[in-house]
C-alpha positions in Angstrom: -61.4 50.8 13.4 -63.8 48.5 15.3 -65.4 47.6 12.0 -62.0 47.0 10.3 -60.7 44.8 13.0 -63.8 42.7 13.4 -63.0 39.4 11.5 -66.5 38.4 10.4 -68.3 38.5 7.1 -71.5 37.3 5.6 -72.7 36.7 2.0 -75.8 38.3 0.7 -76.9 37.6 -2.9 -73.4 36.2 -3.6 -71.7 39.4 -2.4 -69.3 39.1 0.5 -69.9 41.8 3.1 -67.8 42.8 6.1 -68.6 45.2 8.9 -66.3 47.8 7.3 -67.9 47.5 3.9 -71.4 47.9 5.4 -70.2 51.0 7.4 -68.3 52.5 4.5 -71.3 52.1 2.2 -73.4 54.1 4.6 -70.8 56.8 5.4 -69.0 57.4 2.1 -71.8 59.4 0.4 -72.0 61.8 3.4 -68.2 62.2 3.4 -68.2 63.1 -0.3 -71.0 65.6 0.2 -69.1 67.2 3.1 -66.0 67.4 0.9 -67.9 69.1 -1.9 -69.6 71.5 0.6 -66.7 72.6 2.8 -63.9 70.1 2.5 -60.2 70.7 1.7 -59.1 71.8 -1.7 -58.5 69.0 -4.2 -54.9 68.2 -4.6 -52.9 65.9 -7.0 -53.1 62.9 -4.7 -56.9 63.2 -4.5 -57.2 63.3 -8.2 -54.8 60.3 -8.7 -56.7 58.1 -6.2 -60.1 58.9 -7.9 -58.5 58.2 -11.3 -57.1 54.9 -10.0 -60.5 53.7 -8.7 -62.1 54.7 -12.0 -59.4 53.0 -14.1 -59.6 49.8 -12.1 -63.4 49.7 -12.7 -62.9 50.4 -16.4 -60.5 47.5 -16.9 -62.7 45.1 -15.0 -65.8 46.3 -17.0 -63.8 45.6 -20.2 -62.5 42.2 -19.2 -65.1 40.8 -16.7 -68.4 42.7 -17.3 -70.3 40.2 -15.1 -68.1 41.2 -12.1 -67.9 44.9 -12.6 -70.6 46.0 -10.0 -69.2 43.9 -7.2 -65.6 44.7 -7.9 -66.2 48.4 -8.4 -68.3 48.7 -5.3 -65.7 46.9 -3.1 -62.7 48.6 -4.5 -64.3 52.0 -4.2 -65.1 51.4 -0.5 -61.7 49.8 0.3 -59.7 52.5 -1.5 -61.7 55.7 -1.8 -63.8 55.2 1.3 -60.8 54.8 3.6 -58.8 57.5 1.9 -61.7 60.0 2.1 -62.2 59.2 5.8 -58.6 59.9 6.6 -58.5 63.0 4.3 -61.7 64.6 5.8 -61.7 63.5 9.4 -58.0 64.1 10.2 -57.4 67.8 9.8 -54.9 68.7 12.5 -52.0 67.4 14.5 -54.4 66.5 17.4 -56.6 64.5 15.1 -53.6 62.6 13.6 -52.2 61.9 17.1 -55.6 60.6 18.3 -55.7 58.2 15.3 -52.2 56.9 15.9 -52.8 56.4 19.7 -56.0 54.4 18.9 -54.1 52.2 16.4 -51.2 51.6 18.9 -53.7 50.5 21.6 -55.1 48.0 19.1 -51.6 46.8 18.2 -50.4 46.4 21.8 -53.7 44.6 22.7 -53.0 42.1 19.9 -49.7 40.9 21.3 -51.0 38.3 23.8 -53.1 36.7 21.1 -50.3 36.8 18.6 -47.8 35.3 21.0 -50.1 32.4 21.9 -50.8 31.8 18.2 -47.1 31.9 17.3 -46.4 29.3 20.0 -49.5 27.0 19.8 -50.7 27.6 16.2 -54.1 28.5 17.6 -55.7 31.8 16.4 -58.0 32.3 19.4 -60.2 35.1 18.0 -60.8 33.5 14.6 -61.8 30.2 16.3 -64.2 32.0 18.6 -65.8 33.7 15.7 -65.9 30.4 13.8 -68.3 29.1 16.5 -70.7 32.0 15.9 -73.3 32.3 13.1 -70.8 34.4 11.1 -68.0 33.3 8.8 -64.4 34.4 9.3 -61.0 34.2 7.7 -59.4 30.8 7.2 -56.6 29.8 9.5 -53.2 29.9 7.8 -51.6 26.6 7.2 -48.0 27.7 6.8 -45.2 25.6 8.3 -43.3 27.1 11.3 -40.4 29.4 10.6 -37.6 30.1 13.1 -39.4 27.9 15.6 -42.6 30.0 15.5 -46.0 29.6 13.7 -47.1 32.7 11.8 -49.6 34.8 13.7 -52.4 36.5 11.8 -54.5 37.8 14.7 -57.7 39.1 13.0 -56.3 39.5 9.5 -56.7 37.3 6.5 -52.9 36.7 6.2 -50.0 36.8 8.6 -48.1 39.3 6.6 -51.0 41.7 6.9 -50.8 41.5 10.7 -47.0 42.2 10.4 -47.7 45.2 8.1 -50.3 46.6 10.5 -47.5 46.9 13.2 -44.9 48.0 10.7 -47.1 50.8 9.4 -47.3 52.4 12.9 -43.6 52.3 13.7 -42.3 55.6 12.4 -45.5 57.7 12.7 -45.7 56.8 16.4 -42.0 56.8 17.3 -41.2 60.1 15.5 -44.6 61.9 15.4 -46.2 61.7 18.8 -43.3 63.3 20.7 -43.5 60.9 23.6 -40.7 60.5 26.2 -37.8 58.3 25.1 -38.7 55.4 27.4 -42.3 55.3 26.2 -41.2 55.5 22.5 -38.7 52.7 23.1 -41.3 50.5 24.7 -43.7 51.2 21.9 -41.1 50.4 19.3 -40.3 47.1 21.0 -44.0 46.2 21.1 -44.5 47.0 17.4 -41.4 45.1 16.5 -42.6 42.1 18.4 -45.8 42.1 16.4 -43.9 42.2 13.2 -41.6 39.4 14.3 -44.5 37.2 15.5 -46.0 37.3 11.9 -42.7 35.8 10.8 -42.9 37.7 7.5 -39.8 39.1 5.9 -41.8 41.9 4.2 -43.0 43.3 7.6 -39.7 42.8 9.4 -37.7 44.3 6.6 -40.1 47.2 6.4 -39.3 48.1 10.0 -35.6 47.7 9.3 -35.8 50.0 6.2 -37.6 52.7 8.2 -34.9 52.6 10.9 -32.1 52.8 8.3 -33.8 55.6 6.4 -34.3 57.5 9.7 -30.6 57.2 10.5 -29.6 58.2 7.0 -31.9 61.2 7.1 -30.4 62.4 10.4 -26.8 62.0 9.1 -27.6 63.6 5.7 -29.2 66.6 7.4 -25.8 67.5 8.8 -24.5 67.9 5.2 -27.3 69.4 3.2 -30.9 68.7 2.1 -31.5 65.3 3.7 -34.0 63.7 1.4 -32.2 64.7 -1.8 -29.0 63.2 -0.4 -30.8 60.0 0.7 -32.6 59.5 -2.6 -29.5 60.1 -4.6 -27.6 57.6 -2.5 -30.3 55.0 -2.9 -30.5 55.6 -6.6 -26.7 55.2 -7.1 -26.7 52.1 -4.9 -29.5 50.5 -6.9 -27.7 51.3 -10.1 -24.4 49.9 -8.9 -26.2 46.6 -7.9 -27.9 46.5 -11.3 -24.5 46.7 -13.0 -22.6 44.2 -10.9 -25.4 41.6 -10.5 -26.0 38.9 -13.1 -29.7 39.3 -12.4 -31.9 42.3 -12.0 -31.3 44.3 -8.8 -34.8 43.7 -7.6 -34.4 39.9 -7.9 -31.0 40.0 -6.2 -32.4 42.0 -3.3 -35.6 40.0 -2.8 -33.7 36.7 -3.0 -31.2 37.6 -0.3 -33.6 39.4 2.1 -36.3 36.7 2.3 -36.5 34.6 5.4 -37.5 31.4 3.4 -35.3 30.5 0.4 -38.3 28.8 -1.2 -40.3 32.0 -0.9 -37.4 34.0 -2.5 -37.3 31.5 -5.5 -41.0 31.7 -5.9 -40.9 35.6 -6.0 -38.3 35.4 -8.7 -40.6 33.2 -10.9 -43.5 35.6 -10.2 -41.5 38.5 -11.4 -40.3 36.7 -14.5 -43.7 35.4 -15.7 -45.7 38.3 -14.4 -43.5 40.8 -16.3 -44.0 38.8 -19.4 -47.8 39.0 -18.9 -47.5 42.8 -18.4 -45.6 43.1 -21.7 -48.5 41.3 -23.5 -51.3 43.4 -21.9 -49.7 46.7 -20.9 -52.7 49.1 -21.1 -55.8 47.3 -19.8 -54.1 44.4 -18.1 -55.2 40.8 -17.9 -57.9 41.0 -15.2 -58.5 37.7 -13.4 -57.9 35.7 -16.5 -55.2 32.9 -16.8 -51.6 34.1 -17.2 -48.9 31.9 -18.6 -46.8 30.2 -15.9 -45.6 26.6 -15.1 -48.6 24.3 -14.3 -47.4 23.7 -10.8 -47.2 27.4 -10.0 -50.0 29.0 -8.0 -51.7 32.1 -9.3 -51.0 34.4 -6.3 -48.8 37.4 -7.0 -46.7 38.5 -4.0 -46.0 41.9 -5.4 -48.6 44.7 -5.3 -47.0 46.8 -8.0 -46.7 43.9 -10.3 -50.2 42.7 -9.5 -51.8 46.1 -10.3 -49.9 46.1 -13.7 -51.0 42.6 -14.5 -54.6 43.0 -13.6 -55.3 46.6 -14.6 -52.4 47.6 -16.8 -49.4 49.9 -16.3 -51.7 53.0 -15.9 -53.0 51.7 -12.6 -49.4 51.3 -11.2 -48.5 54.7 -12.6 -51.5 56.4 -10.9 -50.7 54.8 -7.5 -47.1 55.9 -7.8 -48.3 59.4 -8.8 -50.5 59.6 -5.7 -47.7 58.6 -3.4 -45.0 60.8 -5.0 -47.2 63.9 -5.1 -48.3 63.4 -1.5 -44.7 63.1 -0.3 -43.8 66.2 -2.2 -46.7 68.2 -0.7 -46.3 67.0 2.8 -42.6 67.7 3.0 -43.2 71.2 1.8 -45.7 71.8 4.7 -45.1 73.5 8.0 -46.2 70.6 10.3 -43.7 69.4 12.9 -40.7 67.7 11.5 -41.3 64.6 13.6 -44.8 64.0 12.1 -43.6 64.7 8.6 -40.7 62.4 9.0 -42.8 59.6 10.6 -45.4 59.7 7.8 -42.8 59.9 5.1 -41.0 56.8 6.5 -44.4 55.0 6.7 -44.9 55.6 3.0 -41.3 54.4 2.3 -42.0 51.2 4.3 -45.2 50.6 2.3 -43.4 51.0 -1.0 -40.9 48.4 0.0 -43.4 46.0 1.6 -45.7 46.2 -1.5 -42.9 44.7 -3.6 -43.1 41.5 -1.4 -46.9 41.1 -0.9 -50.2 42.0 -2.4 -52.3 44.6 -0.4 -56.0 43.9 -0.2 -58.9 43.9 2.3 -58.5 45.2 5.8 -54.8 46.1 5.5 -55.6 48.1 2.3 -58.2 50.0 4.3 -55.7 50.8 7.1 -53.0 51.9 4.6 -55.4 54.2 2.7 -56.7 55.6 6.0 -53.2 56.5 7.2 -52.3 57.8 3.7 -55.2 60.2 3.6 -54.8 61.1 7.2 -51.3 62.5 6.6 -52.3 65.0 3.9 -53.5 67.6 6.5 -49.7 68.4 6.6 -49.7 69.6 3.0 -49.8 73.4 2.7 -53.2 74.7 1.4 -53.0 76.2 -2.1 -53.1 80.0 -2.3 -56.6 81.3 -3.1 -57.0 82.4 -6.8 -57.6 86.1 -7.1 -59.4 87.4 -10.1 -59.2 91.0 -11.4 -62.5 92.9 -10.8 -64.6 93.5 -13.9 -64.9 97.1 -15.1 -67.9 98.4 -17.0 -68.2 101.7 -18.9 -70.9 103.2 -21.1 -68.6 103.8 -24.0 -66.1 101.5 -25.7 -63.6 104.3 -25.9 -64.7 107.0 -23.4 -63.4 110.5 -24.0 -60.5 111.7 -21.9 -61.5 114.0 -19.0 -60.0 117.4 -19.2 -57.2 118.1 -16.7 -59.2 120.9 -15.0 -62.4 118.8 -14.7 -63.3 117.7 -11.2 -62.9 114.0 -10.4 
């Protein structure tokens, strides 16, 4: 976590390196060897994540052969490196709680810096690093929203700082079993971090987690809670799709955005991005030009759409398969209900947030780490028992007489 939250990077041979990338390049081979020697059994999420990394590398090799080594190396470390660390190094409730406590300490320690940045538009840590021999992230130049500047703390984008706080909300509040006053104070601190980023995706992710937690509690009084909640969400989305003149996704994203200009831009991204996916559905379009108005930037504020545009629909399908299979396995486990609920709501918050922002870099590492760290709650598969082999001298041995001794 020290490597992830250190906002410095250097360029060697045209390759951008961060403390995390250097650390992961050294550690990942040993983690993989440990997994093969005595690690947990491979499950569906593991296979889906490995397939995702391989598919992304394949599409870039096909579309941008000159960039395949750099891309494949970085994506393997950002995705598989962080996921493997969480999967192998967090194997119990105590491990999971220790990781969450460390992340909460980091989030609470960020608040004074984020508050000062939101009021004065001065990212203190980034400016201190900028005076050193190392390079750091560019300061955001967004206009103030709601009377506040957008705090990014040590991340490349303000929404990534907001997501960092949002990701921790449910696992900490429901999973650690702290006393109610401590949980309340922690929830307020994390909510403050989300608000100081002034990012609708982060704020709404927290709101969604709270709503889902309440719905889960109420639905549990009637029957299987998650089945009732999912059925209700599906019916509500279908009803909105039928009564709205636009797609349900467009209607929701337009009404829930803090900035109306951002909402209109996301609508255009969805329109022209979907048209590009229809043109290149299998291997995607990579980093090549995609048709859009000349005044429109090439950024795609939708992780699901970005994956489909760059790497084809199989990449999006593999990520969805990894998340869905992990949710199924974890909620069939015997871990405490609080930890399972908190981790499930964290995944739900990510699914929603990823529709409003692209996930890359350090926040991608933190997500994959927490994602892999929750799979200790999945029940281990039953060992496969094979029938013992039997050997005899004759293919059809004669029957023993009834009076013969055994």
